[in-house]
Backbone as JSON Lines, residues from 0, in Angstrom:
{"i":0,"aa":"M","n":[12.59,15.48,-8.69],"ca":[12.56,14.3,-8.28],"c":[11.58,13.17,-9.16]}
{"i":1,"aa":"L","n":[11.89,12.09,-9.03],"ca":[11.07,11.25,-9.45],"c":[10.11,10.36,-8.7]}
{"i":2,"aa":"R","n":[8.74,10.67,-8.47],"ca":[7.95,9.98,-7.77],"c":[7.23,8.55,-8.11]}
{"i":3,"aa":"V","n":[7.59,7.59,-7.62],"ca":[7.16,6.19,-8.15],"c":[6.2,5.77,-7.19]}
{"i":4,"aa":"G","n":[5.03,5.23,-7.63],"ca":[4.02,4.58,-7.02],"c":[4.37,2.91,-7.21]}
{"i":5,"aa":"L","n":[4.24,2.55,-6.2],"ca":[4.67,0.9,-6.2],"c":[3.42,0.33,-5.35]}
{"i":6,"aa":"T","n":[2.58,-0.71,-6.15],"ca":[1.28,-1.22,-5.67],"c":[1.29,-2.65,-6.01]}
{"i":7,"aa":"G","n":[0.38,-3.45,-5.17],"ca":[0.03,-5.06,-5.74],"c":[-0.42,-5.44,-4.63]}
{"i":8,"aa":"N","n":[-1.57,-6.67,-5.2],"ca":[-2.47,-6.98,-4.36],"c":[-1.96,-7.69,-3.25]}
{"i":9,"aa":"V","n":[-2.7,-8.06,-2.28],"ca":[-2.26,-8.58,-0.64],"c":[-1.49,-10.09,-1.42]}
{"i":10,"aa":"G","n":[-0.34,-10.22,-0.73],"ca":[0.25,-11.29,-0.64],"c":[1.17,-11.55,-1.83]}
{"i":11,"aa":"A","n":[1.17,-10.45,-2.6],"ca":[2.26,-10.31,-3.93],"c":[3.45,-10.24,-4.01]}
{"i":12,"aa":"G","n":[4.17,-9.61,-2.55],"ca":[5.39,-9.58,-2.28],"c":[5.91,-7.96,-2.34]}
{"i":13,"aa":"K","n":[4.9,-7.25,-2.17],"ca":[5.46,-5.69,-2.23],"c":[6.69,-5.3,-1.28]}
{"i":14,"aa":"T","n":[6.1,-5.91,-0.06],"ca":[7.37,-5.75,1.22],"c":[8.63,-6.18,0.79]}
{"i":15,"aa":"T","n":[8.87,-7.19,0.14],"ca":[10.17,-7.58,-0.21],"c":[10.83,-6.99,-1.13]}
{"i":16,"aa":"V","n":[9.99,-6.12,-2.31],"ca":[10.52,-5.3,-3.02],"c":[10.72,-4.25,-2.56]}
{"i":17,"aa":"V","n":[9.98,-3.6,-1.94],"ca":[10.12,-2.01,-1.34],"c":[11.35,-2.3,-0.51]}
{"i":18,"aa":"G","n":[11.54,-3.38,0.51],"ca":[13.11,-3.44,0.81],"c":[14.18,-3.44,0.07]}
{"i":19,"aa":"L","n":[14.46,-4.07,-1.06],"ca":[15.29,-4.13,-1.99],"c":[15.39,-2.94,-2.82]}
{"i":20,"aa":"F","n":[14.34,-1.9,-3.12],"ca":[14.23,-0.77,-3.55],"c":[15.41,0.32,-2.44]}
{"i":21,"aa":"A","n":[14.79,0.31,-1.28],"ca":[15.25,0.82,-0.48],"c":[16.69,0.89,-0.27]}
{"i":22,"aa":"G","n":[17.01,-0.55,-0.18],"ca":[18.74,-0.68,-0.32],"c":[19.28,-0.31,-1.31]}
{"i":23,"aa":"W","n":[18.65,0.06,-2.38],"ca":[19.35,0.42,-3.38],"c":[19.64,1.75,-3.6]}
{"i":24,"aa":"G","n":[18.82,2.3,-2.5],"ca":[18.87,3.89,-2.48],"c":[17.48,5.06,-2.65]}
{"i":25,"aa":"A","n":[16.44,3.89,-2.82],"ca":[15.16,4.88,-2.84],"c":[14.84,5.24,-1.43]}
{"i":26,"aa":"V","n":[14.17,6.45,-1.51],"ca":[13.58,6.84,-0.1],"c":[11.91,6.33,-0.35]}
{"i":27,"aa":"V","n":[11.25,5.82,0.82],"ca":[10.16,5.17,0.88],"c":[9.46,5.76,1.5]}
{"i":28,"aa":"V","n":[7.98,5.94,1.09],"ca":[6.94,6.65,1.83],"c":[5.98,5.44,1.93]}
{"i":29,"aa":"D","n":[5.62,4.8,3.19],"ca":[4.45,3.55,3.06],"c":[3.04,4.14,3.47]}
{"i":30,"aa":"T","n":[2.27,4.06,2.6],"ca":[1.03,4.37,3.13],"c":[0.36,3.62,4.38]}
{"i":31,"aa":"D","n":[0.62,2.2,4.21],"ca":[0.21,1.56,5.46],"c":[0.68,2.27,6.77]}
{"i":32,"aa":"V","n":[1.92,2.59,7.06],"ca":[2.29,3.17,8.06],"c":[1.65,4.61,8.3]}
{"i":33,"aa":"L","n":[1.46,5.42,7.49],"ca":[0.59,6.65,7.33],"c":[-0.95,6.45,7.9]}
{"i":34,"aa":"A","n":[-1.47,5.27,7.53],"ca":[-2.63,4.77,7.7],"c":[-2.9,4.76,9.56]}
{"i":35,"aa":"R","n":[-1.64,4.42,9.83],"ca":[-1.84,4.48,11.68],"c":[-1.69,5.74,11.98]}
{"i":36,"aa":"E","n":[-0.64,6.44,11.29],"ca":[-0.37,7.86,11.67],"c":[-1.71,8.65,11.74]}
{"i":37,"aa":"V","n":[-2.33,8.62,10.91],"ca":[-3.45,9.46,10.58],"c":[-4.47,9.19,11.83]}
{"i":38,"aa":"V","n":[-4.61,8.13,12.4],"ca":[-5.55,7.93,13.24],"c":[-4.98,7.56,14.62]}
{"i":39,"aa":"A","n":[-4.08,8.26,14.8],"ca":[-3.21,8.45,16.29],"c":[-4.13,9.29,17.33]}
{"i":40,"aa":"P","n":[-4.2,8.85,18.41],"ca":[-5.12,9.51,19.65],"c":[-4.86,11.14,19.29]}
{"i":41,"aa":"G","n":[-6.37,11.91,19.26],"ca":[-6.14,13.22,19.21],"c":[-6.32,13.73,17.72]}
{"i":42,"aa":"S","n":[-6.23,12.82,16.56],"ca":[-6.61,13.29,15.43],"c":[-7.89,13.27,14.89]}
{"i":43,"aa":"P","n":[-8.05,14.13,13.82],"ca":[-9.3,14.41,13.45],"c":[-9.84,13.01,12.92]}
{"i":44,"aa":"A","n":[-9.11,12.18,12.4],"ca":[-9.57,11.06,11.45],"c":[-10.12,10.09,12.58]}
{"i":45,"aa":"L","n":[-9.47,10.09,13.78],"ca":[-9.86,9.14,14.79],"c":[-11.07,9.84,15.44]}
{"i":46,"aa":"A","n":[-11.17,11.06,15.35],"ca":[-12.4,11.38,16.32],"c":[-13.91,11.24,15.33]}
{"i":47,"aa":"R","n":[-13.37,11.07,14.18],"ca":[-14.59,11.1,13.14],"c":[-14.93,9.31,13.28]}
{"i":48,"aa":"I","n":[-13.91,8.59,13.11],"ca":[-14.45,7.06,13.34],"c":[-15.08,6.9,14.59]}
{"i":49,"aa":"R","n":[-14.62,7.6,15.82],"ca":[-15.39,7.35,16.79],"c":[-17.01,7.8,16.8]}
{"i":50,"aa":"E","n":[-17.04,8.74,16.21],"ca":[-18.4,9.27,15.99],"c":[-19.2,8.54,15.06]}
{"i":51,"aa":"A","n":[-18.43,7.93,13.93],"ca":[-19.25,6.72,13.43],"c":[-19.51,5.77,13.82]}
{"i":52,"aa":"W","n":[-18.66,5.09,14.44],"ca":[-18.78,3.78,14.84],"c":[-18.94,3.53,16.79]}
{"i":53,"aa":"G","n":[-18.68,4.53,17.18],"ca":[-18.7,4.55,18.89],"c":[-17.34,3.81,19.55]}
{"i":54,"aa":"D","n":[-17.64,3.9,20.81],"ca":[-16.52,3.37,21.63],"c":[-16.32,1.66,21.44]}
{"i":55,"aa":"E","n":[-17.1,1.25,20.4],"ca":[-16.86,-0.36,20.15],"c":[-15.35,-0.39,19.57]}
{"i":56,"aa":"V","n":[-14.77,0.59,18.66],"ca":[-13.82,0.71,18.01],"c":[-12.54,1.21,18.51]}
{"i":57,"aa":"M","n":[-12.48,1.72,19.99],"ca":[-11.77,2.35,20.78],"c":[-10.97,1.41,21.49]}
{"i":58,"aa":"A","n":[-9.77,1.5,21.81],"ca":[-8.82,0.61,22.51],"c":[-8.93,1.29,23.68]}
{"i":59,"aa":"D","n":[-8.26,0.6,24.96],"ca":[-8.4,1.04,26.53],"c":[-7.44,2.39,26.38]}
{"i":60,"aa":"D","n":[-6.57,2.33,25.5],"ca":[-5.54,3.56,25.65],"c":[-5.83,4.78,24.78]}
{"i":61,"aa":"G","n":[-7.23,4.39,24.79],"ca":[-7.69,5.93,23.57],"c":[-7.34,5.95,22.36]}
{"i":62,"aa":"G","n":[-6.49,4.78,21.53],"ca":[-6.25,4.57,20.38],"c":[-7.59,3.97,19.66]}
{"i":63,"aa":"L","n":[-7.12,3.49,18.31],"ca":[-7.87,2.77,17.67],"c":[-7.89,1.23,17.99]}
{"i":64,"aa":"D","n":[-8.87,0.42,18.09],"ca":[-8.93,-0.66,17.97],"c":[-9.05,-1.26,16.72]}
{"i":65,"aa":"R","n":[-7.78,-1.53,15.95],"ca":[-8.05,-1.7,14.79],"c":[-8.62,-2.83,14.27]}
{"i":66,"aa":"A","n":[-8.43,-3.92,15.11],"ca":[-9.27,-5.21,14.73],"c":[-10.63,-4.98,14.77]}
{"i":67,"aa":"A","n":[-11.35,-4.45,15.85],"ca":[-12.46,-4.32,16.04],"c":[-13.21,-3.58,15.05]}
{"i":68,"aa":"L","n":[-12.57,-2.39,14.56],"ca":[-12.85,-1.7,13.49],"c":[-12.96,-2.44,12.14]}
{"i":69,"aa":"R","n":[-12.18,-3.23,11.94],"ca":[-11.84,-4.43,10.84],"c":[-13.19,-5.23,10.82]}
{"i":70,"aa":"R","n":[-13.4,-5.97,11.86],"ca":[-14.65,-6.54,11.93],"c":[-15.81,-5.83,11.47]}
{"i":71,"aa":"L","n":[-15.79,-4.69,12.01],"ca":[-17.31,-3.89,11.41],"c":[-17.38,-3.64,10.34]}
{"i":72,"aa":"V","n":[-16.25,-3.42,9.63],"ca":[-16.38,-2.74,8.08],"c":[-16.17,-3.67,6.98]}
{"i":73,"aa":"F","n":[-15.2,-5.01,7.31],"ca":[-15.04,-5.9,6.25],"c":[-16.18,-6.2,5.62]}
{"i":74,"aa":"S","n":[-17.12,-6.85,6.15],"ca":[-18.18,-7.42,5.26],"c":[-19.28,-6.68,4.81]}
{"i":75,"aa":"D","n":[-18.99,-5.12,4.98],"ca":[-19.98,-4.23,5.09],"c":[-19.6,-3.23,4.13]}
{"i":76,"aa":"P","n":[-19.85,-3.3,2.74],"ca":[-19.49,-2.35,1.58],"c":[-19.48,-0.79,2.26]}
{"i":77,"aa":"A","n":[-20.71,-0.47,2.64],"ca":[-21.24,0.64,2.87],"c":[-20.46,1.33,4.18]}
{"i":78,"aa":"A","n":[-20.17,0.73,4.95],"ca":[-19.28,0.84,5.83],"c":[-17.7,0.99,5.7]}
{"i":79,"aa":"R","n":[-17.35,0.06,5.08],"ca":[-16.27,0.32,4.26],"c":[-15.79,1.4,3.75]}
{"i":80,"aa":"A","n":[-16.76,2.01,2.56],"ca":[-16.66,3.17,1.91],"c":[-16.54,4.26,2.82]}
{"i":81,"aa":"E","n":[-17.37,4.37,3.71],"ca":[-17.34,5.54,4.77],"c":[-16.03,5.63,5.63]}
{"i":82,"aa":"L","n":[-15.55,4.46,5.92],"ca":[-14.34,4.56,6.13],"c":[-13.11,5.04,5.57]}
{"i":83,"aa":"E","n":[-13.0,4.49,4.25],"ca":[-12.09,4.81,3.39],"c":[-12.33,6.43,2.9]}
{"i":84,"aa":"A","n":[-13.66,7.15,3.0],"ca":[-14.05,8.49,2.99],"c":[-13.24,9.49,4.07]}
{"i":85,"aa":"I","n":[-13.05,8.77,5.24],"ca":[-12.26,9.33,6.21],"c":[-10.8,9.25,6.26]}
{"i":86,"aa":"L","n":[-10.44,8.12,5.98],"ca":[-8.71,7.77,5.94],"c":[-8.08,8.26,4.36]}
{"i":87,"aa":"H","n":[-8.58,7.94,3.3],"ca":[-7.94,8.07,2.08],"c":[-7.5,9.64,2.25]}
{"i":88,"aa":"P","n":[-8.47,10.63,1.93],"ca":[-7.87,11.96,1.97],"c":[-6.8,12.29,2.99]}
{"i":89,"aa":"A","n":[-6.79,11.93,4.3],"ca":[-5.75,12.19,5.13],"c":[-4.64,11.45,4.87]}
{"i":90,"aa":"I","n":[-4.49,10.52,4.03],"ca":[-3.31,9.72,3.94],"c":[-2.8,10.62,2.83]}
{"i":91,"aa":"K","n":[-3.9,10.83,1.71],"ca":[-3.02,11.39,0.46],"c":[-2.65,12.81,0.96]}
{"i":92,"aa":"L","n":[-3.07,13.57,1.9],"ca":[-2.48,15.04,2.37],"c":[-0.95,14.46,2.98]}
{"i":93,"aa":"R","n":[-1.02,13.53,3.93],"ca":[0.08,13.03,4.57],"c":[1.26,12.79,3.6]}
{"i":94,"aa":"C","n":[0.87,12.09,2.65],"ca":[1.58,11.55,1.58],"c":[2.32,12.72,0.85]}
{"i":95,"aa":"R","n":[1.4,13.78,0.39],"ca":[2.17,14.71,-0.48],"c":[2.77,15.74,0.5]}
{"i":96,"aa":"D","n":[2.94,15.51,1.69],"ca":[3.46,16.46,2.77],"c":[4.95,15.76,2.94]}
{"i":97,"aa":"L","n":[5.18,14.39,2.71],"ca":[6.31,13.86,3.04],"c":[7.32,13.67,1.61]}
{"i":98,"aa":"F","n":[6.38,13.7,0.64],"ca":[6.88,14.21,-0.82],"c":[7.61,15.45,-0.96]}
{"i":99,"aa":"A","n":[6.99,16.2,-0.49],"ca":[7.52,17.68,-0.67],"c":[8.64,17.77,0.09]}
{"i":100,"aa":"E","n":[8.78,16.96,1.45],"ca":[10.14,17.03,2.25],"c":[10.98,16.47,1.62]}
{"i":101,"aa":"A","n":[10.91,15.42,0.8],"ca":[11.71,14.67,0.09],"c":[12.3,15.56,-1.05]}
{"i":102,"aa":"E","n":[11.46,16.24,-1.7],"ca":[12.14,17.27,-2.69],"c":[13.07,18.24,-2.11]}
{"i":103,"aa":"A","n":[12.3,18.87,-1.21],"ca":[13.44,20.08,-0.43],"c":[14.31,19.39,-0.04]}
{"i":104,"aa":"R","n":[14.57,18.25,0.38],"ca":[15.93,17.55,0.5],"c":[16.75,17.22,-0.37]}
{"i":105,"aa":"G","n":[16.26,17.21,-1.63],"ca":[16.99,16.82,-3.03],"c":[17.12,15.33,-3.13]}
{"i":106,"aa":"D","n":[15.6,14.67,-2.45],"ca":[15.87,13.32,-2.5],"c":[15.77,13.15,-4.35]}
{"i":107,"aa":"R","n":[16.16,11.94,-4.89],"ca":[15.96,11.72,-6.36],"c":[14.98,10.86,-6.43]}
{"i":108,"aa":"I","n":[14.91,9.61,-5.95],"ca":[13.82,8.88,-6.56],"c":[12.93,8.51,-5.0]}
{"i":109,"aa":"V","n":[11.84,8.81,-4.71],"ca":[10.92,8.21,-3.9],"c":[9.84,7.57,-4.28]}
{"i":110,"aa":"I","n":[9.55,6.43,-3.41],"ca":[8.6,5.39,-3.57],"c":[7.45,5.78,-2.68]}
{"i":111,"aa":"G","n":[6.39,5.66,-3.06],"ca":[5.29,5.6,-2.43],"c":[4.78,4.36,-2.46]}
{"i":112,"aa":"V","n":[4.56,3.5,-1.16],"ca":[3.86,2.04,-1.59],"c":[2.33,2.26,-1.14]}
{"i":113,"aa":"V","n":[1.39,2.16,-2.04],"ca":[0.1,2.29,-2.02],"c":[-0.86,1.04,-2.42]}
{"i":114,"aa":"P","n":[-1.0,0.12,-1.58],"ca":[-1.49,-1.1,-1.79],"c":[-2.85,-0.73,-2.75]}
{"i":115,"aa":"L","n":[-3.69,0.03,-2.4],"ca":[-5.09,0.65,-3.22],"c":[-4.75,1.87,-4.07]}
{"i":116,"aa":"L","n":[-3.66,1.55,-4.92],"ca":[-3.38,2.7,-5.48],"c":[-4.21,3.23,-6.69]}
{"i":117,"aa":"Y","n":[-4.66,2.24,-7.36],"ca":[-5.63,2.64,-8.23],"c":[-7.06,2.68,-7.35]}
{"i":118,"aa":"E","n":[-7.56,2.15,-6.78],"ca":[-8.89,1.69,-6.27],"c":[-8.98,3.28,-5.5]}
{"i":119,"aa":"T","n":[-8.09,4.31,-5.2],"ca":[-8.3,5.3,-4.45],"c":[-7.78,6.3,-5.52]}
{"i":120,"aa":"G","n":[-7.33,6.17,-6.79],"ca":[-7.07,7.34,-7.75],"c":[-5.77,8.02,-7.47]}
{"i":121,"aa":"M","n":[-5.14,7.1,-6.42],"ca":[-3.68,7.89,-5.96],"c":[-2.4,7.39,-6.97]}
{"i":122,"aa":"D","n":[-2.92,6.94,-8.37],"ca":[-2.09,6.72,-9.22],"c":[-1.63,8.23,-9.92]}
{"i":123,"aa":"E","n":[-2.57,8.95,-9.7],"ca":[-2.27,10.35,-10.51],"c":[-1.13,11.12,-9.89]}
{"i":124,"aa":"E","n":[-0.85,10.63,-8.66],"ca":[0.09,11.38,-7.72],"c":[1.68,10.94,-8.26]}
{"i":125,"aa":"F","n":[1.8,10.07,-9.06],"ca":[3.18,9.61,-9.36],"c":[3.62,9.63,-10.73]}
{"i":126,"aa":"D","n":[4.7,9.68,-11.19],"ca":[5.22,9.91,-12.34],"c":[5.25,8.56,-13.27]}
{"i":127,"aa":"V","n":[5.63,7.43,-12.42],"ca":[5.44,5.94,-13.06],"c":[4.99,5.18,-11.65]}
{"i":128,"aa":"V","n":[4.41,4.02,-12.16],"ca":[3.93,3.04,-11.31],"c":[4.58,1.87,-11.6]}
{"i":129,"aa":"V","n":[5.02,1.05,-10.52],"ca":[5.32,-0.48,-10.67],"c":[4.22,-1.34,-9.75]}
{"i":130,"aa":"L","n":[4.06,-2.12,-10.48],"ca":[3.1,-3.15,-10.14],"c":[3.85,-4.59,-9.68]}
{"i":131,"aa":"I","n":[3.49,-5.01,-8.31],"ca":[4.08,-6.35,-8.04],"c":[3.05,-7.36,-8.18]}
{"i":132,"aa":"D","n":[3.05,-8.44,-8.92],"ca":[1.94,-9.55,-8.92],"c":[2.42,-10.65,-8.74]}
{"i":133,"aa":"A","n":[1.48,-11.47,-8.45],"ca":[1.91,-13.2,-8.24],"c":[0.43,-13.54,-8.45]}
{"i":134,"aa":"P","n":[0.44,-14.85,-9.27],"ca":[-0.78,-16.16,-9.28],"c":[-1.59,-15.67,-7.76]}
{"i":135,"aa":"L","n":[-2.78,-15.67,-8.05],"ca":[-3.74,-15.8,-6.72],"c":[-3.39,-17.1,-5.88]}
{"i":136,"aa":"A","n":[-3.13,-18.15,-6.36],"ca":[-2.96,-19.61,-5.49],"c":[-1.69,-19.53,-4.51]}
{"i":137,"aa":"Q","n":[-0.7,-18.4,-5.06],"ca":[0.69,-18.32,-4.52],"c":[0.27,-17.35,-3.57]}
{"i":138,"aa":"R","n":[-0.45,-16.17,-3.68],"ca":[-0.69,-15.05,-2.63],"c":[-1.36,-15.78,-1.55]}
{"i":139,"aa":"I","n":[-2.45,-16.54,-1.72],"ca":[-3.21,-17.12,-1.04],"c":[-2.37,-17.75,-0.2]}
{"i":140,"aa":"R","n":[-1.47,-18.87,-0.56],"ca":[-0.64,-19.74,0.38],"c":[0.31,-18.63,1.27]}
{"i":141,"aa":"R","n":[0.81,-17.69,0.67],"ca":[1.26,-16.7,1.51],"c":[0.69,-16.04,2.76]}
{"i":142,"aa":"L","n":[-0.51,-15.56,2.64],"ca":[-1.51,-15.0,3.5],"c":[-1.65,-16.02,4.49]}
{"i":143,"aa":"V","n":[-1.92,-17.39,4.03],"ca":[-2.16,-18.54,5.07],"c":[-1.04,-18.88,5.71]}
{"i":144,"aa":"G","n":[0.19,-18.72,4.95],"ca":[1.72,-19.38,5.81],"c":[2.18,-18.05,6.64]}
{"i":145,"aa":"K","n":[2.0,-16.71,6.29],"ca":[2.77,-15.95,6.91],"c":[1.85,-15.04,7.73]}
{"i":146,"aa":"R","n":[0.43,-14.81,7.32],"ca":[-0.3,-14.32,8.31],"c":[-1.42,-14.94,9.02]}
{"i":147,"aa":"G","n":[-1.25,-16.28,9.12],"ca":[-2.11,-17.07,9.62],"c":[-3.39,-17.04,9.6]}
{"i":148,"aa":"L","n":[-3.59,-16.59,8.4],"ca":[-5.46,-16.64,7.95],"c":[-5.81,-17.84,7.73]}
{"i":149,"aa":"S","n":[-6.96,-18.23,7.68],"ca":[-7.45,-19.5,6.91],"c":[-7.53,-19.24,5.69]}
{"i":150,"aa":"S","n":[-7.74,-20.33,4.88],"ca":[-7.85,-20.3,3.4],"c":[-9.02,-19.36,2.73]}
{"i":151,"aa":"E","n":[-10.25,-19.5,3.6],"ca":[-11.33,-19.01,3.46],"c":[-11.25,-17.18,3.75]}
{"i":152,"aa":"E","n":[-10.41,-16.9,4.83],"ca":[-10.08,-15.7,5.09],"c":[-9.28,-14.81,3.92]}
{"i":153,"aa":"A","n":[-8.39,-15.83,3.56],"ca":[-7.29,-15.15,2.59],"c":[-8.04,-15.05,1.18]}
{"i":154,"aa":"R","n":[-8.63,-16.02,1.04],"ca":[-9.59,-15.67,-0.28],"c":[-10.48,-14.23,-0.54]}
{"i":155,"aa":"A","n":[-11.28,-14.41,0.94],"ca":[-12.14,-13.09,1.03],"c":[-11.32,-11.67,1.11]}
{"i":156,"aa":"V","n":[-10.29,-11.64,1.6],"ca":[-9.32,-10.65,1.62],"c":[-8.8,-10.44,0.39]}
{"i":157,"aa":"A","n":[-8.35,-11.32,-0.55],"ca":[-7.95,-11.27,-1.64],"c":[-9.15,-11.03,-2.69]}
{"i":158,"aa":"A","n":[-10.19,-11.21,-2.59],"ca":[-11.47,-10.82,-3.42],"c":[-12.11,-9.47,-3.32]}
{"i":159,"aa":"A","n":[-11.77,-8.99,-2.04],"ca":[-11.98,-7.86,-1.78],"c":[-11.25,-6.42,-2.57]}
{"i":160,"aa":"Q","n":[-10.13,-6.95,-3.33],"ca":[-9.45,-5.95,-3.91],"c":[-9.54,-5.76,-5.34]}
{"i":161,"aa":"M","n":[-9.08,-4.9,-6.14],"ca":[-9.39,-4.82,-7.59],"c":[-8.52,-5.97,-8.23]}
{"i":162,"aa":"P","n":[-8.99,-6.87,-9.33],"ca":[-8.34,-7.86,-9.87],"c":[-6.88,-7.2,-10.42]}
{"i":163,"aa":"A","n":[-6.11,-8.06,-10.25],"ca":[-4.37,-7.75,-10.74],"c":[-4.78,-7.56,-12.05]}
{"i":164,"aa":"A","n":[-5.42,-8.19,-13.13],"ca":[-5.38,-8.27,-14.66],"c":[-5.49,-6.52,-14.58]}
{"i":165,"aa":"G","n":[-6.57,-5.85,-14.15],"ca":[-6.86,-4.91,-14.57],"c":[-5.51,-3.53,-14.2]}
{"i":166,"aa":"K","n":[-4.88,-4.0,-13.09],"ca":[-3.9,-3.1,-12.99],"c":[-2.77,-3.34,-13.58]}
{"i":167,"aa":"R","n":[-2.55,-4.4,-14.23],"ca":[-1.3,-4.63,-15.37],"c":[-1.48,-3.76,-16.44]}
{"i":168,"aa":"T","n":[-2.81,-3.4,-16.86],"ca":[-2.84,-2.91,-18.14],"c":[-2.38,-1.21,-17.92]}
{"i":169,"aa":"R","n":[-2.39,-1.06,-16.59],"ca":[-2.12,0.38,-16.28],"c":[-0.78,0.63,-15.58]}
{"i":170,"aa":"A","n":[-0.3,-0.03,-15.25],"ca":[1.22,-0.12,-14.53],"c":[2.61,0.08,-15.83]}
{"i":171,"aa":"D","n":[3.1,1.2,-15.42],"ca":[4.49,1.04,-16.18],"c":[5.6,0.2,-16.37]}
{"i":172,"aa":"F","n":[5.65,-0.51,-14.96],"ca":[6.54,-1.88,-14.63],"c":[5.9,-2.58,-13.8]}
{"i":173,"aa":"I","n":[6.04,-4.08,-14.59],"ca":[5.12,-5.19,-13.66],"c":[6.34,-6.0,-13.47]}
{"i":174,"aa":"I","n":[6.46,-6.21,-12.03],"ca":[7.18,-7.25,-11.57],"c":[6.57,-8.43,-11.01]}
{"i":175,"aa":"D","n":[6.72,-9.6,-11.88],"ca":[6.36,-11.0,-11.66],"c":[7.08,-11.69,-10.34]}
{"i":176,"aa":"N","n":[6.07,-11.84,-9.17],"ca":[6.69,-12.74,-8.22],"c":[6.21,-14.18,-8.23]}
{"i":177,"aa":"D","n":[6.49,-14.82,-8.99],"ca":[6.0,-16.41,-9.4],"c":[6.78,-17.29,-9.42]}
{"i":178,"aa":"S","n":[8.03,-17.09,-9.01],"ca":[9.0,-17.83,-8.8],"c":[9.76,-17.68,-7.5]}
{"i":179,"aa":"D","n":[11.32,-17.91,-7.4],"ca":[11.94,-18.12,-6.21],"c":[12.43,-16.39,-5.84]}
{"i":180,"aa":"I","n":[13.21,-16.45,-4.76],"ca":[13.48,-15.15,-4.41],"c":[14.51,-14.39,-5.36]}
{"i":181,"aa":"T","n":[15.41,-15.37,-5.78],"ca":[16.44,-14.96,-6.7],"c":[15.9,-14.57,-8.01]}
{"i":182,"aa":"T","n":[14.84,-15.16,-8.17],"ca":[14.22,-14.41,-9.42],"c":[13.77,-12.92,-9.28]}
{"i":183,"aa":"L","n":[13.15,-13.27,-8.28],"ca":[12.37,-11.78,-7.72],"c":[13.16,-10.62,-7.62]}
{"i":184,"aa":"E","n":[14.45,-11.09,-7.03],"ca":[15.58,-9.78,-6.93],"c":[16.14,-9.61,-8.26]}
{"i":185,"aa":"R","n":[16.09,-10.42,-9.12],"ca":[16.78,-10.11,-10.43],"c":[15.94,-9.44,-11.18]}
{"i":186,"aa":"R","n":[14.51,-9.77,-11.2],"ca":[13.46,-8.65,-11.9],"c":[13.5,-7.27,-11.21]}
{"i":187,"aa":"A","n":[13.44,-7.51,-9.98],"ca":[13.39,-6.06,-9.18],"c":[14.31,-5.08,-9.44]}
{"i":188,"aa":"W","n":[15.68,-6.0,-9.68],"ca":[16.98,-4.89,-10.03],"c":[17.08,-4.41,-11.25]}
{"i":189,"aa":"E","n":[16.48,-5.23,-12.21],"ca":[16.25,-4.9,-13.63],"c":[15.17,-3.64,-13.95]}
{"i":190,"aa":"T","n":[14.13,-3.73,-13.09],"ca":[13.48,-2.49,-13.19],"c":[13.97,-1.42,-12.24]}
{"i":191,"aa":"W","n":[14.73,-1.98,-11.14],"ca":[15.34,-0.49,-10.4],"c":[16.26,0.32,-11.61]}
{"i":192,"aa":"K","n":[17.16,-0.4,-12.23],"ca":[18.01,0.37,-13.17],"c":[17.37,1.02,-14.05]}
{"i":193,"aa":"E","n":[15.91,0.86,-14.51],"ca":[15.02,1.65,-15.51],"c":[14.4,2.64,-14.72]}
{"i":194,"aa":"I","n":[14.09,2.4,-13.57],"ca":[13.77,3.4,-12.46],"c":[14.72,4.8,-12.34]}
{"i":195,"aa":"E","n":[15.91,4.18,-12.27],"ca":[17.36,5.21,-12.05],"c":[17.51,5.98,-13.44]}
{"i":196,"aa":"K","n":[17.17,5.3,-14.38],"ca":[17.3,5.99,-15.74],"c":[16.46,7.35,-15.8]}
{"i":197,"aa":"L","n":[15.27,6.69,-15.38],"ca":[13.94,8.02,-15.33],"c":[14.39,9.04,-14.21]}
{"i":198,"aa":"G","n":[14.81,8.64,-13.38],"ca":[15.29,9.45,-12.2],"c":[16.56,10.5,-12.36]}
{"i":199,"aa":"A","n":[17.23,10.15,-13.47],"ca":[18.56,10.7,-13.43],"c":[18.49,11.97,-13.76]}
{"i":200,"aa":"P","n":[19.48,12.92,-13.43],"ca":[19.53,14.44,-13.74],"c":[19.38,14.61,-15.3]}
{"i":201,"aa":"A","n":[18.66,15.59,-15.52],"ca":[18.75,15.59,-17.06],"c":[19.76,16.5,-17.38]}
């Protein structure tokens, strides 16, 4: 089974490319989804978050108030590091479990969507890495237009991530999302065909 890590900075177009890959036959494991699973009510991770930040980050239903937690940690590097130390190991373990299940089923190509792939060292979990990239100005426009952020908020979110230039030197495949959707689909298809070759039975 070929393990493919897919990453890209916020607003680059990961979701669109992942949807294309899934349509062409890939099994997808999305760590953004896993990040919500590992803090489900009753989970060890949620208990540790509550211990660290108190009831202020808890929702009325006993779950995590993600917006409240984000407000507390986003502008505080030490707090963000503390949160990541709770979340990332739990997400990594869950990701490994799902990949093991996929391998047991006989799945041929499994894509792990990991926005913070290099930042968390999870690139070591994969056979190849695909980076989705786009110019900063375009990413900012997408964040403002699709997520309703202000320009200042969008720039702050983008600035909090590892610069894409450093990721480009480490990725096995790069899909540039700097044009229209038709161009993106063509580039994604060309990359997918290369991935299929790597995942083909020996």
